[in-house]
N, C-alpha and C positions, 0 to 999 in steps of 0.2 A: 238306727236310721237306715232307710233303704238306699243302698248305693247301686246305681245302674252303671255297669261297665260297658262302654261302647267298643266295638272292634276297632283297634287303632290302625293307622296307616302303616302297614307292615313293610312296604317297600315301594320304590318308584314304579308307578304304573299299575300297582295292585289295587283293584277296586272291590274285590270280594274274596272270600275264603270258604273252603269246604270244611265242615266239621268232621274231622276224621274220627276222633274219639273224645268223649268227656272223661275226665279223671275224677269228677265229683258228681253228686246227685242232690236233688232237692232234700233239704233237711240236714245235710252234712255240715259239721263244724269245720271251718277251714282256717288256716293260718296265713299270715302275710307271706307272699312269695311261694306259697304252695302251688304246684302245677294244677291247673284247672281244666285245660283243654288243649288238644293238639289240632292244629289247623293247617290245611294244605292250600297253597295258592299257586299261581302259575310260576312264581319265582322261588318259593321255598315251602318246606314243611317245618312248622315251628311249634314249640310248646310254650304256651302262655301261662305265667304264674299269676296268682291272685294279687291284685293291688290293695286288697283290704283283708283284715281278719274279721270273721263273723260267721253267719249261717247262710247257706245257699237257700234262697226262697223261690228262685225261678230260673229255669234254663229256657231261653227263647228259641233255640234251634235244636233240632234233632241231629243225630249222627247221619252223615250223608247229605244233609241240607246245606244250602249256600247262604252265608251271612255276608251282606254288603258291608264295606267299610263304613263306620259311623253308626251302624245299627246296634241296639242294645243286645249284648251277647248273654249277659248273666246279671241277676240282681242278688245283692248280698245284704243281709241285715247285719250292720256293723255292731261289734261288741261295745257295750257301755256308752252308746251315744244316744242322746235324746232325739225323739222323732220330731223333725221340723214340719213346717206347714206344708211343704211340697217336697217330693223326692229330689235328691241331689243327682244331677246328671253330669258326668265327667267324661270328657274326651281326653284320652292320654295324649300328651303333646308328642308330635312326631320325633322330636329330638330325644325323647325318653325311650324310644323303641330301638333296641340294639339287637340286630340279627346276628346269630353266631353260626348259622349253617344255611344252605340254600338248596335250590332245585334238585330234586331226586336225592336229597339228604335230609337229615333231621337235626334240629338244633333248638336253642332256647331263645326266646325274645323276652328281655327283661323290660317290663312295663312299670315305670315309676312315675308317681305323681310328683314331679320334680319342679313344679312351678315355683315353690318357695325355696327349695334347696338350691336351685341354680343361682338365686339372688345372693346366697350366702357363700358361694364358692369363690375363693380368691384365686385367680389365674389370669395370665396375660392372654391377649387375643391369639398369639401364636400357639400357646398351649391349648386353648380351646379349639383352635382350628385342627391341631394334631389329633385331639380327642375325637373330633368329628370324622376325620379321615380314617382313623383306626376303629371307628365304631364303638367308642368307649363313652359311657355316660359319666361325665366329669364329676357329677355329684357323688359318685360311688368310689372315687379314687382317694386313697389315704394320702394326706398331704404331709410332705416333709420339709417344705420350704419355710422361710422366715414368716412369722405371724400366721402360720397355717396356710401358706400359699401352695397350690398344686403346681408342681414343676413339670417340664416335659419328660424328665426321667421318671417321675411318678406315673405319668400316663403310660409310658413305654413298659415300665415294670408291671403295671396292672394288666396291660394287654397280654403280657407273656405268661401270666399266672394261669394255671389250669382252671376250668370252670369249677365253682364251688358246689355246683349240683350236677351230678352225672346225668347225661341225657340218654335216652334209649328209644329205640324204634317202637312205635306202637304197632300192634298187630294190624295187618292189612285189613282184615274184617273178620267178623265172627261168622263162621260157617253154620248153615242150617242143614240138618239131616244127620242122623246117627250113623255109626259104622255099618249097620245092617240095612240101611235105606238104599234104594236103587239109585238115588241121585243125591248130590251134595250141592247146595246153593251158597255161593259166596258173594256178598255184596261187592259191587265194583266201586271201590273207594280209594282215596288217598293216592299213593304213588302210581299204582296200577291204572287208576282212572286217568291220571294226567298223561301217562304214557299212551294210553288208548286214544285220548283226545288229540294228542300231538301227532301220532302216526296217522290217524284218520284225516286230520286237517292237511297233512302233507300229501297223502295219496289223492285226496279229493281236490287239491288245489294245483299242485305241480303235475305237469305232464311227463311222467317218468319214462325214460328208456335206459337200457343197460348195455354196456359194452365190456367185453372181457378180453384180457391179454395174458399170455403165459410169459413169466419172467424167469430167466436163468440167473439164479442167485449165487451161483458157484463162487464167482470172484468175491462177492460181498461176504459170503460165509468165511472165506479165507481171511479177508481183511478184519472182520469182526473177531475171529479167533485170535489173530495177532494182537489186536487192540485190547482184548479182555484183561490181560494182566496189568497193562498200564492204567486202564480204567479202574481196576480193583484197587490200585495204589491210591487213587483219588476218591475211593469210597463209592464208585459208580458201578452199578450192575448193568452192563452194556448188552442190550438186545438189538433187534433189527429195526424197531419202530423209529428211533431217532434218524436213521438213514432214510427211511421211507418218508418221514416228515420233511427232511431236507430236499429230497427229490420232488416231492409234491409242491413245495413252495417254489422251487425253480420252475416247475411246469406252470404254476399259476401266474408267474410273472410273464410267461410267454402267451398264456391264454387267460387274460384278465376277466373275460366274461364268466369264468367259472368261480371267480372270487368276488361274487357280486350278490345282489338281492334285488327284488322288485318292490318298489314303493307303490303299492296298489292305489293309495289315496291320491298320489300325484301323477300316477302312471309314468314313473321315471325308473330307469335301471340305474342302480347305485353300484358303481365299481369301487371296491375297497382297495386302497393303497397301503393297507396294513394287512398282516397275515397272522390272524389268531386261529390256530388250528385246533379243532375239537377232536378229542380222542374218545370215541364211543366204545364203552365196554360194559360188561355185566357187573353191576354192583351187588352188594348183599341183599338189597331190597328192590332191584329192578335196574333197568337201563339207566346209565349215567353218562353224560358227556362233559368231561373236564376240558378246560381250555388252556392251551399253551399260547400265551400272548407273545406277540412279536417273535414268532418262530424263525423268521428270516435273519434275525440279529443274534441268534444263539448258536453256540458250537455244538458238535455232536455230544460231547460230554455234558454240556449244560442242558441240552434237550433231554438227555437220559435222566439226569437228576430231577428235572422239573416234572417229567412224565411219571417218574416213580413217586415223587412227593405228592402229586395230585391224586395218583391212584390210592395211596395210603390214606389221604384225607377223605376220599370218597368211601373207602371201606370203613373208616372210623366214624363217618357221619359228621365230620368237622369242616368239610369244604365250604367256602364262603360263596355268596351269590356271584361275585366277580369271577370266581374260579370255575363256575358252572354255566356261565352265560356269556354271550358276545362273540361266539366263534364265527368265522367267515367261511370256513370250509371244514368238513369233518372226515376223519378216517375211522372206519369201524373195524375193530380187530378182536378176535377171540383167541388170539395166540395159537397154541398147539391144537385147539379145537376149531380152528378156522375153516375146516372142511375144504372141499374142492371148489365150490362155487356158491355164491349167494347174490341176491339182488337187493342190496341195502336200500332202505327208504330214506329219502333226503331229509336232512335235519332242517326243517322249515324255519326261516325263509331263505335258506341258502340255495345255491343253484345246483350243487353236486355233492356227492359223497363217494369215497373210495372204500371198497371192501378188501381187506387183507386176508389171504387164506394161507393154509399151512404150507411149510416148505417140506418137500419130500425128495428123497433120492429116487430118480427115475431114469430109464434109458432114453437117450436122445441121440440124434444124428448130428455129428460135427465133422466136417471135412470128409464126408462119405463114410465115417466110421461110427459104429454104435458105442457110445460111452455113457457112463453114469454121471449125471449132473444133479445139482440141487435146484429143483423147479418149484415155482410158486405161481398161482394165479392171482391177478388183481382184477377186480371188477369195479366199474364206475357207473353209478346211476346219475342221470343228468335231467334237469328240468328243461324239456324241449321247448317251453315257451321262450326261454332266454338264450339257449345255446343249441346248436345243431349237432347232429351226429359227428360231423367232421371235427368240431371243437373237442368233443369228448374223446374221440379216437386219437387225434393228434396229441392231445394232452397226455393220454396214457402212454403213447409211444415215446414221448419225451421222458416221462417218468421211467419207463422201461429201459431206455438207453442209459440213463444215469445209474440205475441200480445194477445193471449188467456190467458197467464199466465204472467202478468206484473212483478211479483216477479222474475221469471226466467229471464226476459229481463234485469232487473237491475243488476242481478248477472252476466250477460253476458257482461255488459258494461266494456270497458277498456279505 
């Protein structure tokens, strides 16, 4: 029987996906749950397994093409099923789609025709709600409760299990042109394409301007060195980024226009009263922005743990959609490779982004004496449509004051 598989609703607001790479070709015999295609959306890069066993008879989209949600992605001739009068068309139910990784990462989407299985699952409403919150397809959870009931502990234990199928990053694209050719052509696809689209949209929409300030980090270097041993006792690798996050949040509270966005549909400026700080860094397959939520409510040690956890998730390709979206302000840092100066591109639709550059020992004049200090530059790019030069400069001056006097920073923390 010809089974037509329609691209499911991969996530909220997703209306289409780009075919990054096919894992199968026409004529291939495939098994249930065998990976068939990798698809990139604005929200995630996901690997979709086959919902049926059989033979591939048609691929409706080529690599690099866009498939709208609901369109037939692939047709499969099912094994051992008689041909009906008309082909069967199945839309995978939204509740059966479980994302395990998100934007600028790679993961698995389990697509299950669970319309019948869900009716047979014994579970309380609270357990079903927990499963939805954790992104678990309840029909796949082994039941340990009485009479085969799925319990909340079953759901939690299932969520903590490692994926049964390892995921891997698909190659960005297949290059054309041998080693002896004068040119090499690489299709712009997948993660690189999404980064290109995002950067172009930001540059062509926001009116960028950049302001730079030199920061004397000497006192903070001393504080961090003193705190490293205590941090290590708690399993924390303490660097300077948590301190910078705290200083940035304090500055945003004084200059709320920088913690905002523009709703172009309603022509309203939306000031955020929450502080979800994006940390932009180079991941193994391109730029990634992980999000530290409610940064204003976290301690330095807690921030350090969360930044490290998110960084590891990005490297492993296991970061979730929530961990990679929803930032209100972004900090871009290349660590020791931060250079002297950069003009970072705003993480649209935010209003501003701070670039963190390397700390170096340099001569400086203090009290009419030339001394060696630990100096660092901070740059800020701001959308001039919503904020003026004064806002950006004063914000960075407030951040500078806190970083240069850590005692004051700790007094500012709430």
